[in-house]
C-alpha positions in Angstrom: 11.6 8.7 -17.4 9.4 5.6 -16.8 5.6 6.1 -16.9 5.3 4.8 -13.3 7.8 7.4 -12.0 6.9 8.9 -8.6 7.8 12.3 -9.9 5.4 11.9 -12.9 2.7 10.6 -10.6 3.1 13.6 -8.3 3.1 15.9 -11.3 -0.1 14.3 -12.5 -1.6 14.8 -9.0 -0.6 18.5 -9.1 -2.2 18.8 -12.5 -5.4 17.2 -11.2 -5.5 19.5 -8.2 -4.9 22.5 -10.4 -7.6 21.4 -12.8 -10.1 21.0 -9.9 -9.2 24.4 -8.5 -9.5 26.2 -11.8 -12.8 24.5 -12.5 -14.2 25.6 -9.2 -12.8 29.2 -9.3 -13.4 29.6 -13.0 -16.9 28.2 -12.8 -17.8 30.5 -9.9 -16.2 33.5 -11.7 -18.0 32.7 -14.9 -21.4 32.4 -13.3 -20.9 35.7 -11.4 -19.8 37.5 -14.6 -22.7 35.9 -16.5 -25.1 37.1 -13.9 -23.7 40.6 -14.0 -23.6 40.8 -17.8 -27.3 39.7 -17.8 -28.2 42.6 -15.6 -26.4 45.2 -17.6 -28.8 45.5 -20.6 -31.8 45.5 -18.2 -30.2 48.3 -16.2 -29.4 50.3 -19.3 -33.0 49.9 -20.7 -34.6 50.9 -17.4 -32.3 54.0 -17.2 -33.2 55.1 -20.7 -36.8 54.3 -20.3 -37.2 56.4 -17.1 -35.9 59.4 -19.0 -37.9 58.9 -22.2 -41.2 58.1 -20.5 -41.4 61.6 -18.9 -41.0 63.1 -22.4 -43.7 60.9 -23.8 -46.2 61.8 -21.1 -45.3 65.6 -21.1 -47.6 66.6 -23.9 -50.0 64.8 -26.2 -50.0 67.2 -29.2 -48.6 66.2 -32.6 -46.1 69.0 -32.4 -44.7 67.6 -29.2 -44.8 64.1 -30.7 -42.6 65.3 -33.6 -40.0 66.5 -31.1 -40.1 63.1 -29.3 -39.7 61.2 -32.6 -36.7 63.4 -33.5 -35.2 62.7 -30.0 -35.7 58.9 -30.4 -34.1 59.0 -33.9 -31.1 60.9 -32.6 -30.6 58.4 -29.7 -30.9 55.5 -32.1 -28.2 56.9 -34.4 -25.9 57.6 -31.5 -26.0 54.0 -30.3 -26.7 51.4 -32.9 -27.4 48.8 -30.3 -30.6 50.6 -29.2 -33.9 50.4 -31.0 -37.2 52.2 -30.3 -40.7 51.3 -31.3 -44.0 53.0 -30.5 -47.1 51.0 -31.3 -50.6 52.6 -31.2 -53.9 52.6 -33.1 -53.0 55.9 -34.8 -50.1 56.0 -37.3 -49.4 59.6 -36.4 -48.4 58.5 -32.9 -46.1 55.6 -34.0 -42.4 55.3 -34.3 -39.9 52.9 -35.8 -42.2 51.5 -38.4 -43.1 48.5 -36.3 -43.8 45.4 -38.4 -46.2 42.5 -37.7 -43.6 40.7 -35.5 -43.1 43.8 -33.3 -46.8 44.6 -33.2 -47.6 41.0 -32.1 -44.8 41.2 -29.4 -46.2 44.6 -28.2 -49.5 43.0 -27.5 -47.9 40.9 -24.8 -47.6 42.0 -21.1 -45.5 45.0 -20.1 -42.1 44.4 -18.6 -38.7 43.0 -19.6 -38.8 40.3 -22.3 -36.6 38.8 -25.1 -37.3 39.3 -28.8 -35.6 37.5 -31.6 -35.4 39.4 -34.9 -34.5 37.9 -38.2 -30.8 38.2 -39.1 -29.6 38.5 -35.5 -27.8 35.6 -33.8 -28.7 36.8 -30.3 -32.1 38.0 -29.0 -32.9 41.6 -28.1 -33.7 42.5 -24.6 -36.9 44.6 -24.8 -38.6 46.7 -22.1 -42.3 47.1 -22.9 -44.1 50.1 -21.3 -47.8 50.7 -21.6 -48.9 54.4 -21.7 -52.6 55.2 -21.3 -54.5 57.7 -23.6 -53.9 61.3 -23.0 -55.9 64.1 -24.8 -55.9 63.4 -28.6 -53.2 60.7 -28.2 -54.4 57.1 -28.1 -53.0 54.4 -25.7 -49.4 53.6 -26.6 -47.0 50.7 -26.3 -43.4 52.1 -26.0 -40.8 49.4 -26.7 -37.1 50.1 -26.0 -34.8 47.3 -27.1 -31.0 46.6 -26.9 -29.0 44.1 -28.9 -27.4 41.6 -26.5 -24.7 40.5 -29.0 -22.1 42.7 -27.4 -22.7 41.2 -24.0 -22.8 37.7 -25.3 -19.5 38.2 -27.2 -18.0 39.6 -24.0 -19.2 36.5 -22.1 -17.8 34.2 -24.9 -14.4 36.0 -24.8 -14.4 35.6 -21.0 -15.0 31.9 -21.3 -12.2 31.5 -23.8 -9.9 33.5 -21.6 -10.8 31.4 -18.6 -10.2 28.1 -20.5 -6.9 29.4 -21.9 -5.7 30.5 -18.4 -6.8 27.2 -17.0 -4.8 25.3 -19.6 -1.7 27.5 -19.0 -2.2 27.2 -15.2 -2.5 23.4 -15.4 0.6 23.1 -17.6 2.6 25.3 -15.2 1.3 23.4 -12.2 2.3 20.1 -13.9 5.8 21.4 -14.8 6.4 23.0 -11.5 5.0 20.0 -9.7 7.4 17.7 -11.6 10.3 20.1 -10.7 9.3 20.2 -7.1 8.9 16.4 -7.0 12.3 15.9 -8.5 13.8 18.1 -5.8 11.9 16.5 -3.0 12.8 13.0 -4.3 16.6 13.7 -4.4 17.1 12.1 -1.0 15.3 9.0 -2.1 17.3 8.8 -5.3 20.5 9.0 -3.2 19.2 6.2 -1.0 18.5 4.1 -4.1 22.1 4.7 -5.4 23.5 3.8 -2.0 21.2 0.7 -1.7 22.5 -0.6 -5.1 25.9 -0.8 -3.7 24.8 -3.2 -1.0 25.0 -6.8 -2.4 26.3 -10.1 -1.1 28.8 -10.6 0.3 29.1 -6.9 1.1 26.1 -6.6 3.4 27.8 -4.9 6.4 27.0 -1.4 5.1 24.0 0.6 6.1 22.0 3.5 4.7 22.8 6.8 6.2 20.1 8.1 8.6 20.9 11.8 8.4 20.3 14.3 7.0 17.0 12.9 5.8 13.4 14.1 5.9 11.3 12.6 8.7 9.2 10.6 6.1 12.3 8.8 5.0 14.0 8.3 8.4 11.4 5.6 9.3 11.9 3.9 6.0 15.7 3.9 6.4 15.4 2.5 9.9 13.2 -0.3 8.7 15.5 -1.0 5.7 18.6 -1.1 7.9 16.8 -3.5 10.3 15.8 -5.7 7.4 19.3 -5.5 6.0 20.7 -6.6 9.4 18.4 -9.6 9.4 19.4 -10.4 5.8 23.1 -10.2 6.7 22.6 -12.5 9.6 20.6 -14.9 7.5 23.3 -14.8 4.8 26.0 -15.5 7.3 24.0 -18.4 8.7 23.4 -19.7 5.2 27.1 -19.6 4.5 27.7 -21.4 7.7 24.9 -23.8 6.9 26.4 -24.6 3.5 29.8 -25.3 5.1 28.1 -27.6 7.7 26.2 -29.5 5.1 29.4 -30.0 3.1 31.2 -31.2 6.2 28.4 -33.5 7.3 28.1 -35.1 3.9 31.8 -35.2 3.2 32.6 -37.3 6.3 30.5 -40.3 5.4 31.3 -40.0 1.7 35.0 -40.0 2.5 34.6 -43.0 4.7 32.7 -44.8 2.0 35.2 -44.0 -0.7 38.2 -44.8 1.6 36.9 -48.1 2.8 35.9 -49.2 -0.7 39.2 -48.2 -2.2 41.1 -50.2 0.5 38.9 -53.2 -0.1 39.6 -53.1 -3.8 43.4 -52.8 -3.6 43.7 -56.6 -3.4 41.7 -59.8 -3.0 39.8 -60.1 0.2 37.9 -62.8 2.0 34.1 -62.9 1.9 34.1 -62.1 5.6 36.2 -58.9 5.1 33.9 -57.8 2.2 30.9 -58.3 4.5 32.5 -56.1 7.2 33.2 -53.4 4.6 29.6 -53.5 3.3 28.3 -53.4 6.8 30.4 -50.3 7.6 29.3 -48.7 4.3 25.7 -49.4 5.1 26.1 -47.5 8.4 27.5 -44.5 6.6 24.8 -44.7 3.9 22.1 -44.8 6.7 23.7 -41.8 8.2 23.6 -40.0 4.9 19.9 -40.9 4.5 19.1 -39.7 8.0 20.8 -36.3 7.2 18.9 -36.0 3.9 15.6 -37.0 5.4 16.0 -34.4 8.2 16.9 -31.7 5.7 13.9 -32.5 3.6 11.7 -32.3 6.7 13.1 -28.9 7.7 12.7 -27.6 4.1 9.0 -28.6 4.2 8.6 -26.8 7.6 10.3 -23.7 6.2 7.8 -23.6 3.4 5.0 -23.2 6.0 3.9 -26.8 6.3 1.5 -27.2 9.3 0.5 -30.2 11.4 -2.9 -31.5 10.2 -3.5 -34.9 11.7 -4.1 -33.7 15.2 -5.2 -36.1 17.9 -5.9 -35.4 21.5 -3.4 -37.3 23.6 -1.7 -37.4 27.0 1.8 -36.0 27.0 2.8 -38.1 30.0 1.7 -41.2 28.1 3.7 -40.2 25.0 6.8 -39.5 27.1 6.4 -43.0 28.6 6.1 -44.6 25.1 9.2 -42.7 24.0 11.2 -43.9 27.0 10.3 -47.5 26.2 11.7 -46.9 22.7 14.9 -45.4 24.2 15.2 -48.1 26.9 18.4 -49.6 25.6 20.0 -46.2 25.0 19.2 -45.2 28.6 20.6 -48.5 29.9 23.8 -48.1 28.0 24.2 -44.5 29.2 23.4 -45.6 32.8 21.0 -42.7 33.3 17.5 -42.5 34.7 14.5 -40.4 33.6 11.9 -39.0 36.0 8.6 -37.6 34.6 6.3 -35.3 36.4 3.0 -33.6 35.4 0.6 -34.3 32.5 -1.7 -32.5 30.1 -4.0 -33.2 27.2 -3.1 -31.6 23.9 -4.1 -32.0 20.3 -1.0 -32.9 18.3 0.3 -35.0 15.5 1.6 -37.9 17.4 4.4 -38.9 15.0 5.9 -35.4 15.2 5.6 -35.3 19.0 7.4 -38.5 19.4 10.1 -37.4 17.0 10.6 -34.2 19.0 10.7 -36.1 22.4 13.2 -38.6 21.0 15.5 -35.7 19.9 15.1 -33.9 23.3 15.8 -37.0 25.3 18.7 -38.1 23.1 20.3 -34.7 23.4 19.9 -34.9 27.2 21.3 -38.5 27.4 24.3 -37.5 25.3 25.3 -34.7 27.7 24.4 -36.5 31.0 27.1 -38.4 33.1 26.4 -42.0 34.1 24.4 -42.4 37.3 22.6 -39.0 37.0 18.9 -38.3 36.5 17.1 -36.5 33.6 13.9 -34.6 34.6 11.0 -34.3 32.3 8.4 -31.8 33.5 5.0 -31.2 31.9 3.4 -28.0 33.0 0.5 -25.8 31.9 1.5 -22.1 31.4 -1.5 -20.1 30.5 -2.7 -20.9 27.0 0.3 -23.2 26.5 1.7 -26.5 27.8 5.5 -26.7 28.4 7.5 -29.9 28.0 10.9 -29.3 29.6 13.7 -31.9 29.5 16.4 -31.0 32.1 19.8 -32.7 32.6 22.8 -31.9 34.9 25.8 -30.7 32.9 28.2 -28.0 32.2 26.8 -24.5 31.9 26.2 -23.2 28.4 27.5 -19.7 27.6 24.8 -17.1 27.0 26.0 -16.3 23.4 25.3 -19.9 22.4 21.8 -20.3 23.9 20.0 -18.3 21.2 21.5 -20.4 18.4 21.3 -23.9 19.9 18.1 -24.6 17.8 19.8 -23.7 14.5 20.8 -26.3 12.1 24.2 -28.0 12.5 25.0 -25.6 15.4 27.2 -27.0 18.1 28.7 -25.4 21.2 31.8 -27.5 20.6 33.4 -26.0 17.4 35.6 -29.1 17.1 32.5 -31.1 16.1 33.2 -33.8 18.7 30.9 -36.8 18.6 29.9 -35.9 15.0 29.4 -39.4 14.1 26.6 -39.9 16.6 24.9 -36.6 16.0 24.8 -34.5 12.8 23.4 -31.4 14.5 19.8 -31.3 13.2 18.0 -32.8 16.2 17.1 -29.5 18.0 16.4 -27.8 14.7 13.7 -30.4 14.0 12.3 -29.9 17.5 11.9 -26.2 16.7 10.3 -27.0 13.4 7.8 -29.3 15.0 6.9 -26.8 17.6 6.3 -24.1 15.0 4.2 -26.5 12.9 1.8 -26.8 15.8 1.7 -23.1 16.6 4.2 -23.3 19.5 7.8 -22.4 20.1 11.0 -23.7 21.9 13.0 -22.5 24.9 16.4 -23.3 26.5 17.8 -22.4 29.9 21.2 -23.0 31.6 21.5 -22.2 35.3 22.7 -23.8 38.5 24.4 -26.7 36.7 21.2 -27.7 35.0 20.5 -27.4 31.2 16.9 -27.4 30.1 15.6 -27.8 26.6 11.9 -27.8 25.7 9.0 -26.7 23.6 5.6 -25.0 24.1 2.5 -26.4 22.6 -1.0 -24.9 22.4 -3.1 -26.2 25.3 
């Protein structure tokens, strides 16, 4: 299993969550137990002290003191954790043979304190009681102590148990988390196996939408939509490759055929001149196709228009019509321009788009008819619409007319005059300026145009 597996990541997250939970709960539990264990020796000392103090204060004679000493010795032998000391100025009223350390400790204030004795790893909890003089008995310091080692060891064992349980719990959470993640990811694994079967040219399949968890349904919908776009793009690419081969094959075939015929036998210089002239026309056509394809490739890579100049659209249309004057005269059509707007645009690109739009309109306009060029502002954009009377274009063709090499006429009529990249270049120029293109066909009028930012 790869280290970047989603199941392993989820298992790690489960382990992290389990670690955090165990730390919080274990820490709170340990603190509570530590607090309770700390109170136990104090409670035990106070309970024993309350009983013994009454005996110490009952009588002050030496006979009674002997009985008290015997009682303290018995209690000490019954519970080895407990120690008793009585410190006074009279040796007859002392118990436990207090040494200098105990005597110094007894001189301190009454109450609960800790005392460290040599040879013991943990301190003793000591309750110091001060008893005033009574009869022949001098003032006393009664010390009752308990060894805290048992409590500390219990606390230590609890800490080890909590750490051990936390480790076991984290391991179980990790293992169970991995198992749960593998079960939860089974639909995703099935989708991956199904997606691996989808490869060109078999792109018509789709991932199944049910039964799937809601989290994956949206992903599958998005993936299927992407796959549909990829299938369309792949189909267009195949069609584009066929169109490129056809467009390049025709002039190459003409070049090879004419050259082979010219070389079959000796020809006059005039004949060779005619062959070279014809070959030059085919070569220029090849160069035009290649230049157009290079321009479109640059536009596809995100190239943007940078040399923007504010200009009048009506003025640029007039300049373009002057350039196409002979073509319009030969086609016996007229062009009428209406409207104007100032836009910032790369003039060379604009003129190229206008030439392509007007050439397309001239090509499909009968002699004696009029082509309309309208320049209108539409909100934040300016529309340049070129309309010509002609046969209606079916709706299924409208959305594809700006694709490369696409023609409504599948027979490729008039291919020699037009290689099918003119409208695609118009679209590329519009996109390079942040605009778009449009086409309409209604009431016997076909309109092609582009939108540019105002």
